[in-house]
PDB file of N, CA, C and O in Angstrom, chain B, residues numbered from 101:
ATOM      1  N   MET B 101     -43.403 202.273 131.561  1.00  0.00           N
ATOM      2  CA  MET B 101     -42.758 201.061 131.389  1.00  0.00           C
ATOM      3  C   MET B 101     -42.274 201.019 129.896  1.00  0.00           C
ATOM      4  O   MET B 101     -41.134 200.636 129.634  1.00  0.00           O
ATOM      5  N   ASP B 102     -43.128 201.406 128.952  1.00  0.00           N
ATOM      6  CA  ASP B 102     -42.682 201.326 127.554  1.00  0.00           C
ATOM      7  C   ASP B 102     -41.416 201.912 127.270  1.00  0.00           C
ATOM      8  O   ASP B 102     -40.554 201.348 126.598  1.00  0.00           O
ATOM      9  N   PHE B 103     -41.285 203.185 127.844  1.00  0.00           N
ATOM     10  CA  PHE B 103     -39.856 203.879 127.586  1.00  0.00           C
ATOM     11  C   PHE B 103     -38.761 202.973 128.094  1.00  0.00           C
ATOM     12  O   PHE B 103     -37.653 202.937 127.557  1.00  0.00           O
ATOM     13  N   CYS B 104     -39.110 202.210 129.190  1.00  0.00           N
ATOM     14  CA  CYS B 104     -37.900 201.445 129.776  1.00  0.00           C
ATOM     15  C   CYS B 104     -37.491 200.315 128.741  1.00  0.00           C
ATOM     16  O   CYS B 104     -36.334 200.001 128.461  1.00  0.00           O
ATOM     17  N   ARG B 105     -38.614 199.780 128.241  1.00  0.00           N
ATOM     18  CA  ARG B 105     -38.413 198.660 127.126  1.00  0.00           C
ATOM     19  C   ARG B 105     -37.725 199.125 125.845  1.00  0.00           C
ATOM     20  O   ARG B 105     -36.829 198.481 125.301  1.00  0.00           O
ATOM     21  N   GLN B 106     -38.195 200.258 125.413  1.00  0.00           N
ATOM     22  CA  GLN B 106     -37.415 200.875 124.508  1.00  0.00           C
ATOM     23  C   GLN B 106     -35.926 201.091 124.514  1.00  0.00           C
ATOM     24  O   GLN B 106     -35.231 200.903 123.516  1.00  0.00           O
ATOM     25  N   VAL B 107     -35.418 201.535 125.796  1.00  0.00           N
ATOM     26  CA  VAL B 107     -34.027 201.699 126.164  1.00  0.00           C
ATOM     27  C   VAL B 107     -33.396 200.140 126.244  1.00  0.00           C
ATOM     28  O   VAL B 107     -32.289 199.931 125.748  1.00  0.00           O
ATOM     29  N   VAL B 108     -34.042 199.215 126.797  1.00  0.00           N
ATOM     30  CA  VAL B 108     -33.351 197.956 126.823  1.00  0.00           C
ATOM     31  C   VAL B 108     -33.082 197.471 125.523  1.00  0.00           C
ATOM     32  O   VAL B 108     -31.978 197.074 125.151  1.00  0.00           O
ATOM     33  N   SER B 109     -34.450 197.521 124.611  1.00  0.00           N
ATOM     34  CA  SER B 109     -34.214 196.947 123.381  1.00  0.00           C
ATOM     35  C   SER B 109     -32.977 197.707 122.490  1.00  0.00           C
ATOM     36  O   SER B 109     -32.141 197.037 121.884  1.00  0.00           O
ATOM     37  N   ARG B 110     -32.973 199.086 122.490  1.00  0.00           N
ATOM     38  CA  ARG B 110     -31.858 199.851 121.782  1.00  0.00           C
ATOM     39  C   ARG B 110     -30.467 199.308 122.288  1.00  0.00           C
ATOM     40  O   ARG B 110     -29.575 199.058 121.478  1.00  0.00           O
ATOM     41  N   LYS B 111     -30.286 199.116 123.761  1.00  0.00           N
ATOM     42  CA  LYS B 111     -29.050 198.842 124.223  1.00  0.00           C
ATOM     43  C   LYS B 111     -28.659 197.345 123.903  1.00  0.00           C
ATOM     44  O   LYS B 111     -27.472 197.047 123.764  1.00  0.00           O
ATOM     45  N   LEU B 112     -29.580 196.486 123.797  1.00  0.00           N
ATOM     46  CA  LEU B 112     -29.132 195.110 123.516  1.00  0.00           C
ATOM     47  C   LEU B 112     -29.004 194.912 122.000  1.00  0.00           C
ATOM     48  O   LEU B 112     -28.177 194.132 121.530  1.00  0.00           O
ATOM     49  N   ASN B 113     -29.829 195.626 121.261  1.00  0.00           N
ATOM     50  CA  ASN B 113     -29.721 195.341 119.918  1.00  0.00           C
ATOM     51  C   ASN B 113     -29.673 193.752 119.197  1.00  0.00           C
ATOM     52  O   ASN B 113     -29.078 193.375 118.188  1.00  0.00           O
ATOM     53  N   TYR B 114     -30.506 193.046 120.102  1.00  0.00           N
ATOM     54  CA  TYR B 114     -30.629 191.643 119.743  1.00  0.00           C
ATOM     55  C   TYR B 114     -32.115 191.471 119.139  1.00  0.00           C
ATOM     56  O   TYR B 114     -32.883 192.418 118.968  1.00  0.00           O
ATOM     57  N   ASN B 115     -32.358 190.352 118.890  1.00  0.00           N
ATOM     58  CA  ASN B 115     -33.672 190.016 118.170  1.00  0.00           C
ATOM     59  C   ASN B 115     -34.754 190.420 119.339  1.00  0.00           C
ATOM     60  O   ASN B 115     -34.343 190.481 120.497  1.00  0.00           O
ATOM     61  N   SER B 116     -36.181 190.705 119.037  1.00  0.00           N
ATOM     62  CA  SER B 116     -37.084 191.286 119.793  1.00  0.00           C
ATOM     63  C   SER B 116     -37.392 190.215 121.023  1.00  0.00           C
ATOM     64  O   SER B 116     -37.652 190.543 122.181  1.00  0.00           O
ATOM     65  N   GLN B 117     -37.302 188.843 120.505  1.00  0.00           N
ATOM     66  CA  GLN B 117     -37.685 187.875 121.593  1.00  0.00           C
ATOM     67  C   GLN B 117     -36.862 187.835 122.821  1.00  0.00           C
ATOM     68  O   GLN B 117     -37.320 187.723 123.958  1.00  0.00           O
ATOM     69  N   TYR B 118     -35.435 187.951 122.463  1.00  0.00           N
ATOM     70  CA  TYR B 118     -34.620 187.956 123.612  1.00  0.00           C
ATOM     71  C   TYR B 118     -34.726 189.329 124.451  1.00  0.00           C
ATOM     72  O   TYR B 118     -34.659 189.394 125.678  1.00  0.00           O
ATOM     73  N   SER B 119     -34.893 190.349 123.624  1.00  0.00           N
ATOM     74  CA  SER B 119     -35.264 191.721 124.428  1.00  0.00           C
ATOM     75  C   SER B 119     -36.444 191.544 125.372  1.00  0.00           C
ATOM     76  O   SER B 119     -36.530 192.058 126.487  1.00  0.00           O
ATOM     77  N   ASP B 120     -37.313 190.780 124.812  1.00  0.00           N
ATOM     78  CA  ASP B 120     -38.582 190.724 125.556  1.00  0.00           C
ATOM     79  C   ASP B 120     -38.418 189.864 126.813  1.00  0.00           C
ATOM     80  O   ASP B 120     -38.971 190.229 127.850  1.00  0.00           O
ATOM     81  N   GLU B 121     -37.759 188.851 126.781  1.00  0.00           N
ATOM     82  CA  GLU B 121     -37.196 188.043 127.759  1.00  0.00           C
ATOM     83  C   GLU B 121     -36.459 188.753 129.001  1.00  0.00           C
ATOM     84  O   GLU B 121     -36.672 188.538 130.194  1.00  0.00           O
ATOM     85  N   PHE B 122     -35.513 189.680 128.414  1.00  0.00           N
ATOM     86  CA  PHE B 122     -34.738 190.436 129.209  1.00  0.00           C
ATOM     87  C   PHE B 122     -35.413 191.599 129.971  1.00  0.00           C
ATOM     88  O   PHE B 122     -35.085 192.003 131.087  1.00  0.00           O
ATOM     89  N   TYR B 123     -36.390 192.064 129.205  1.00  0.00           N
ATOM     90  CA  TYR B 123     -37.328 192.987 129.599  1.00  0.00           C
ATOM     91  C   TYR B 123     -38.218 192.556 130.942  1.00  0.00           C
ATOM     92  O   TYR B 123     -38.493 193.279 131.899  1.00  0.00           O
ATOM     93  N   VAL B 124     -38.557 191.272 130.744  1.00  0.00           N
ATOM     94  CA  VAL B 124     -39.365 190.716 131.700  1.00  0.00           C
ATOM     95  C   VAL B 124     -38.725 190.564 133.081  1.00  0.00           C
ATOM     96  O   VAL B 124     -39.283 190.780 134.157  1.00  0.00           O
ATOM     97  N   ILE B 125     -37.447 190.152 132.880  1.00  0.00           N
ATOM     98  CA  ILE B 125     -36.503 189.906 134.130  1.00  0.00           C
ATOM     99  C   ILE B 125     -36.290 191.308 134.554  1.00  0.00           C
ATOM    100  O   ILE B 125     -36.354 191.438 135.777  1.00  0.00           O
ATOM    101  N   ILE B 126     -36.085 192.252 133.979  1.00  0.00           N
ATOM    102  CA  ILE B 126     -36.016 193.896 134.576  1.00  0.00           C
ATOM    103  C   ILE B 126     -37.044 194.085 135.183  1.00  0.00           C
ATOM    104  O   ILE B 126     -36.937 194.476 136.346  1.00  0.00           O
ATOM    105  N   THR B 127     -38.274 193.891 134.657  1.00  0.00           N
ATOM    106  CA  THR B 127     -39.519 194.364 135.293  1.00  0.00           C
ATOM    107  C   THR B 127     -39.810 193.757 136.598  1.00  0.00           C
ATOM    108  O   THR B 127     -40.243 194.432 137.533  1.00  0.00           O
ATOM    109  N   ASN B 128     -39.547 192.307 136.693  1.00  0.00           N
ATOM    110  CA  ASN B 128     -39.672 191.391 137.711  1.00  0.00           C
ATOM    111  C   ASN B 128     -38.666 192.061 138.994  1.00  0.00           C
ATOM    112  O   ASN B 128     -38.992 192.103 140.181  1.00  0.00           O
ATOM    113  N   LYS B 129     -37.622 192.464 138.519  1.00  0.00           N
ATOM    114  CA  LYS B 129     -36.717 192.899 139.601  1.00  0.00           C
ATOM    115  C   LYS B 129     -37.227 194.372 140.346  1.00  0.00           C
ATOM    116  O   LYS B 129     -37.089 194.771 141.502  1.00  0.00           O
ATOM    117  N   LEU B 130     -37.846 194.952 139.206  1.00  0.00           N
ATOM    118  CA  LEU B 130     -38.174 196.370 139.796  1.00  0.00           C
ATOM    119  C   LEU B 130     -39.329 196.123 140.561  1.00  0.00           C
ATOM    120  O   LEU B 130     -39.554 196.905 141.485  1.00  0.00           O
ATOM    121  N   THR B 131     -40.161 195.126 140.346  1.00  0.00           N
ATOM    122  CA  THR B 131     -41.470 195.104 140.930  1.00  0.00           C
ATOM    123  C   THR B 131     -41.102 194.544 142.468  1.00  0.00           C
ATOM    124  O   THR B 131     -41.626 194.947 143.507  1.00  0.00           O
ATOM    125  N   ALA B 132     -40.168 193.614 142.361  1.00  0.00           N
ATOM    126  CA  ALA B 132     -39.823 192.951 143.760  1.00  0.00           C
ATOM    127  C   ALA B 132     -38.974 194.026 144.538  1.00  0.00           C
ATOM    128  O   ALA B 132     -38.858 193.867 145.753  1.00  0.00           O
ATOM    129  N   THR B 133     -38.435 194.991 143.998  1.00  0.00           N
ATOM    130  CA  THR B 133     -37.842 196.105 145.018  1.00  0.00           C
ATOM    131  C   THR B 133     -38.950 197.077 145.638  1.00  0.00           C
ATOM    132  O   THR B 133     -38.828 197.654 146.719  1.00  0.00           O
ATOM    133  N   ASN B 134     -40.081 197.170 144.757  1.00  0.00           N
ATOM    134  CA  ASN B 134     -41.074 197.937 144.997  1.00  0.00           C
ATOM    135  C   ASN B 134     -41.852 197.160 146.114  1.00  0.00           C
ATOM    136  O   ASN B 134     -42.887 197.630 146.586  1.00  0.00           O
TER     137      ASN B 134
END
């Protein structure tokens, strides 16, 4: 999941706080589909 987080952070290019929030949303959706 660290790799996924790096990709999201790079694509967003925003501050780390926003990237972390967005990453949490992404992971929640991924775990929901599983």
